[in-house]
C-alpha angles and dihedrals in degrees: 000000000000120000126189131180120209128195110214113192144169092206107210091323121139129270091281090064089056088054087052091052089054092049092048092051087054091051094050090046089056093044093050093051091049091052095044094248122144112232132200121186125198117180126208126249125294103017113177131199089284093056143263126306090230141003138183115228115198116201127190129180143074091291096042097101095047091046091050092048091050090059104034111116133036117338117202123207125195117207142120114259111264091194101046110044112206093019106144100212113095100167117094126176135211127184123219122190136164116245137187107232092184094062090043092061099067099107101034122097120194128207107234088217088066095057132088121187131207127186124210141161112298098220122093120252111291094354117155090222093055111165112236093208128078095241098134117096133203118191123199123203099217099203094053104023091233117149136197131190134206125187098143097104130059090225119080089209091058093045090051089055093046093048089053090051091051092047093052088049089052092050091050094049102037105029110019105034114173117232095234117130096252093052092044091054091046095054109020114023109097089200088071087073102076111216119206092027099073120153094209138019125203125192112207 
């Protein structure tokens, strides 16, 4: 089964861009369900009522790769600001990029006491090739509430190890970001969101 992890981020955009991140997560959730993909969403630190600055969306299923490819790039939202009445700007941008959580996890060490594991059926929702064994694993990081899923392997033991690797990658990216230039550009630099070259536009 194909699995893809997407980083959805507002860069250092204003509150309206966080609203756009929340809307995009809702859109991806609906699209995933239509295509029979499973979806797991982990938000970055300090989300407020308007939404998170960044989130990792994990997709799994036969259509996961094509769905991810369809949304990778800059997403443009058109709406009037609900937080700044009279503000003239109506274009808000969100960046979507594929990431490899396993490779991100190299320097993070988790305390086993902070982890809770759940097992579930490995097949995607409604899939005709639904696995009848509980081989998929979801791991929850209790202190932060972050979750990661693994259903790629047939073995529950291997999925457990993969889920831990993905969780450590999530923690590194969303909670313990390093201040190196590449990571700063990925999460904070608004220039990383390419305006005028969007792959999709949504009017709210």
